[in-house]
N, C-alpha and C positions, 0 to 999 in steps of 0.2 A: 415752726410749729404753729405760730399765730396765723401764718398764711393759710396753712392747711385747715385750721378751724374756720377761718372765714369762708373757705371753699365749702366746707360742710354746711355752713349756714346758708350759703347760696344755693346749694343743691336742695336743701329742705325747702327753701322758699319757692324754688321752681317747682318742686314736686307738689307743694301745697296748691299752687295755681293749677297744675295739671289735674290733680285729684278733684279740686273744686269745679273745674270746667267740665270734667266728665260727669260729675254728680248733677250739675245743672242741666246738661244736655239730656241726661237720661231721666230727669225729673224724679230722681230717687233721693234717698236720705243723704244729707250732706256728709261728705267724707271728712276724715280727720287726718292731718299730717303730723309728723313728730314735732313737738314743741322745741323752740330754740331759746325761749325764755319762760320763766315761771312767774306768773303773777298771782297765782293762787297761794294763799297762806299754807305753809307747810303743816302737816299733821303733827299733833303732839307726840314726842318720842316716848310713848308708853308701850312697852312690849308685854304687859301683863294682863291688861283688860281689854276685851273686845267690846265694841259698841254696836249693837244691832240697830243702826240708825239709817241705813240707806235703803229706802223702799223703791224697788224697781216695779215696772208694770205688773209683773206676775208673781213676784216673790220678794221676801225681805232678805237682804244680804248683810251679814255681819262684816264690818270693816274696822280697821284701825289705822296703822301707819301706811302712808303712801297711797291711800285710796280716798278719793274725794267724790262727793256728789256733784261738785262743780265740774264742768267740762274741761278737758285739756285746753291750753291756750291754742286757739285756732281750730279746736276740735268740734265734734258734733255737739250742738247745743243740747240735744236730748239725752246725752250720755254722760256718765261720770268719767273719772280719769284714774288710771293706774300709773303711778310714777316708778320708773326703774332707774337704778344708778349704773354708772359705767366707771370702772377702775381700769384704766388703760395705760399705755406707755407711749408718751409723746416726746420723750427726750432721752430714752435709753436705746438698747439695741434693736427694738422693734418699732422705733418711731416712724419709719417709712411705711409701716403697715397700718399704723393707727388710724389714719383718715378713712381708709377703705373698710377696716373692721367696724368702726363706729358707723360709717355711712351704710354699710350692708345691714347693720342692725336697725338703723333708722328706716331704711327702705322696706325691710321686712315688716315692721310694725305699721308703716304707712299703708302698706298693701293690706294688712289685716284690718286696719281701721277703715279702709275704703270699702271693706265688706261688712261683716257683722261685728267686727271688734271682738270683745269677749262677751259672749252671751247676748249680743245685741244691746248691751247696757253700758259697756265701758270701752273707751279708747285707751290706748297705751302710749305713754310718752317717755322719751329719753332726753330730757332737756340738757342744754349745755351746762346749766348750773349744777346739775347732778353728775357731771362727768369730771373725773379727776385724773391728772397726769401723775402717776405714781413713780415715774422715772425708773421703773423696774427695780425698785428698792423696797425690800420687805417692810422695814420700819415705816417708811413714808406711806406705803400701801395701807398699813393698818391705821395710821393716823388719818389718811384720806378717807378710808371707809367710815371711820367714826364721825367724820364731819358730815357725812350724808346719811348716816344710819337712821336718824330720826325722821327722814323724809322719803324713804324709798320702800316700796312693797317687796322688792327683790333686787338683785344685782344682775343686770343683763350681760355684763362683761367683767370677768375677774381674771385679768391677764397676768400670766406668770405662775409657775408651779410653786416655787419657794415663797413667792409673794402671797399667793392664795392660801398656802398652808399656814403662813403666819397669821392670817385673819380667821382661821377656822374656829378658834375659841370664841371670837366675837360674833361670827356668823351664827354659831350654835346658841350663844347667849341671847341673841336677838331674834331667833327663829328665821334668820335670813336665808333664803334659797338663792344660790348663785350659779350662773352658767360660766364655767371656766373657759378662758381662751388659753388652754393648756391641755395636754393629753397625758398627764401623769397617770400611771396605772393605779396609784393609790386612791384616785377619785372613786373607784368602784366600791371603796369601803367607807366613804364619807356620806352621811345621810343628807347633808345640806347642799350637796353639789349635784347639779344636773349636767353631767358631762355629755359631750357629743362626739361621735366618731370613735375609731379604734385608738387605744392608748399607744404611747410611744413604744412600750415594750413589745406588744404584739406586732406593731408596724415594723419594728426593727427585725423581729424574727422572720417576718414574711419577706423583708428586703433581702436578707441573707439567703433564705431558702430559694428565692427567685434567682439571685445571682449565681448560686451554686449550680443551677440548671442552665441559665441563660448564657453565662460567660463561656463555659466550655463549648456550648453549641455555636458560639461565634469565634471559636478557636482562641479564646482568651483564657489563660491559666488563672485559677483562683485557689491559691494555697496559703496566702498571707493577707492579713488585714491590719491597717493602722486606723486608730480612732482619734479624732480631734473633736473635743466636746467642751462646751461651757461647763465649768465645775459647779453645777447646781443640780437640782432634782430633775430638770429637763435632760441634762447631759447624762446623769447617772441612770435614769430609767431607760432611755434609748440604748445606751451602751450595754446595759444588762441584757436587753433582748438580743443585741448583736452577739454577745459572748455565748449566750445559750444556744443560738442557732449555729454559730461557728463551731462550737463543740459537737453539736449534733451532726454537722456536715464534715467533720474532720479538718477544719480550717484553723490555722494558727492565728491568734491575735499577737502580732509581732510587737506592737507598742501602743500605748495610749498617751496622749498629751493634752493638757488643758489649754483652752483658748479663752483669753480674757477679751471681751468686746472692747472696742475703742471707747464706747460710751461709759465703760466702767474703769477706764484708765489704761486699757490695753493698747498695744501697738496697732495703729490703723492698717499698716501693711502686713501684719501678721508674719513678720520675718522669721520668728522662731518656728512657727508651724510649717512654713514653706521650706525652711532649712531641714526640718525633720523628714519631710517627704522626699526631698532631694538626697539627703545623706543616708537615709535608711529606707530605700524603696520597697513598697509592697504592691501586691496586685490590685488591691482596692483600698481606698481611703474613705472612711465614714465621717460625715460632717454633721455634728449636732450643734449647730450654731445659728446665728441670724444671717440674713441676706448680705449684709455688709462684709461679714467675715467670709462668707462663701465666695464672694467676688475676689477678695484679696488673696485667699488661699488658692482657689482654682486658677485664677489668672496668673498669680505669682509662680506657681509650680509649672504651669504650662509654658510660661516664658523661659524658665530655666531648663526644663527637661525636654522640651520639644516632643518628638515622637515617642519618647520613652515615658512620658507622664502617665501615672496610673489612672484607672477609672475611679470615679467618685459616686457615692450615693449620699444624698442629703436627706435629712428628716424633713417632714412637711414644712415646718416654719423656715427652712433654710433658703427658700427660693422667693424671688420677687421678679416679676417681668421687667422691672426697671434695670435689672442686671444686664439686659441685652443692650442697654444704652451706655454701659460702663466700658472702661478700657479692657475688661475681661471678656467682653462679648465674643471675640473670636474663639476663645477656649470653649465656651458653652456651645457655640455653633459647630465646633469640631466633633461634638457628640460624646464627650468624655464624662458628662454629668448626667446622673439619673436622680429622680426624686421619688421617695416613697411617700404615700399619703393616705389619709383616712377618707378622702373624698375625691372622685374624679374631677377633671379640670373643666374649665370654662365652657368648652364647646360640647359638653356631654348632653345627650338627648334625654332629658327627664322633665317632668312637670315643674319641679322645683327650680332646676337650672333655667328653664324657660322663663319662669316668673322673675327670677333674679336678673337675668339678662335684660328683660323688658324694662324692669325698674331702673337699672343702671343706664340703659340706653336713653330712657326718658329724661334723664338729667344731664345727658351729654358727656358722661364720663367714660374713659377708655376701659377695656377689660383689665382685670387684675384679680388674681386668685384670692386675695384677701377679702374681696367683696363676698366671695363664696363662703369663706369661714365666718364672716360676720353674719351673713344671712342664715346659714344652716345651723348656727349655734342657738337660734332662738326657738326652734320647733319644740324642744323639751320644755322650755319655760312657758310657751304658749299652752301646751297641753296641761301643765300644772295649774295655770291660771284658769283655764276652762274647767278643770276638775274641781278646783276650789269654788268657782262660781256655781257650778252645778250642785255642789254640796251646800250652797248658801253661806259659805264662810270664806270671805276674802281677807280675813285677818292674816297676819304673817304666819301664825300658827296653823291656820287653815290652808294656806298655800304650801307650807312645809308638809303637812299631812297629805295633801294631794300629790305632791312630788314623790313622796315615799311609796305611793300606791299605784303609780303609773304602770299599767301593764302593756300598753302599746303606744309608742310614739311614731307617728308617720312623718317621714322626711320628704314626702312627695317624690320619691324615687332618687333623691340625691344620695342617700345612703340607705342600707337596709333598715327596716323597722326594728325596734328593740323595746325591751321591757326594763323598768327600773325596780320591779318587785321580784325579789327572789335572791338566790345565792349568787355571789359574784362569779363563781366558776361557771354558772349556767347561763347567766344573762349578759355578760360582758362581750361586746363585739370583738371579733378576732380577725376580720378580713381587712385587707389593704389593697391599694392599687399602686402600680408603678408607672411613672411618666418619664419621658425623655424629650430632649429638644426637638422641635419641629418648626420649620419656617412657616408652616401653614397653621400652626396653633395660635389662637388669639392671644394667649399669654406666654407663648414660647415653649410651653411644655404640653405635650400630648400624651394621653394615656396609651401605653403600649401593653399593659397587662391589666385587664379588668379585675374587679373584686375577686379575690381568692384567699384561701386560708392554707398556708403551707403546713407541712407535716410537723414542724417544731411547735408552732402556735396551736395547732389542732391537738397535740398530745399534752400540752402544758397544763399542769394542775395549778389553777390560779387561786391561791389562798391568801396572798398578801402582795403588797406593792413589790415590783421587781427591783426597783432601785430608788434611791433617794431617802 
């Protein structure tokens, strides 16, 4: 993980040079890159009083925690700085995803800073010092948040459902708005969360509705489903959607089995999960796990069952293009794995995808779908900061109020626009995409079903979290 962090530092350094060179060539305002160190004194951890002390060219902006008049390290000298925290997983089941998630968020804000920033008056920084490895452990997550709570205006990455739930009371206490790296359906009912994309529950409903039509069309029977899931809110929420759609389609849930990630003390080869698939075959196996577990389970089952191996559908976080370099690669290349997701893949033609690809290309990094998740997760937070600035109130309470009233967040075509103001049943996104292996896809997964809403998700009355 230390190696990955050093890579992130290198990427940012390269990006800073690229942005600076572009600014000089165009003789425009100096651009700002994400900071890797913080030399500015941290703001006082006072969440109760706002200080109307930051005077910008055209208006006075109230600020408190995590917002400074001084520029971001290496940033535009004529702008102030908004500091965001990152609570990620660099040593748990999503450690392989962490560098690209953080890198995607850094690149997003570097691109924003290279333009007008926030209101032409502030850059945004996600410095290393305000990034914590929570190890995917709720208790450590809360402790890590409280270490940075007095220095951040908001949290750019709150990775993990159970982990973020554990911190909700503290987020509310501090008026901290957080962008979750998690798609739990309960986020629709939490005011301090700016979630992005379709939640696990609706994603799962769409996956089963899609399979109910697609499998028979390919002469594949679909009457039984097995579920392998991490026993936490992530696993419970996606599994709840699977069960609702299975019932609606007359499909039997034959069994459910918990999967403990190796990083949490589980078996790295997932022998019990593979034995369940082999010993109690079903037409479809649902994977609500991390990429490492996906490789062990799909590769292990394919090795033992050969042509009789079932088809698999994995939740969005279950795939990493690095799996195609693992011993399980032949199983994925055989076309037995599908991925449901809240966002289409790397090669998608949209304005946002294009900007993201250009930013990643500029630092010489290979395609990876976790860059997409990192990048697209920040549009809602950007809209909240812009709303707070427009209201003249960049205090934490001001950012919180702006987040609650967002009526339109534009994801530049990466996902449909959405609102955060209104009843959850009316405003929560319900669409999903389906992907499958393709040798021509940059990340190994190509979209085979564009955004759609299946009948189960369309008819569902959404009044509470599905699971967890």
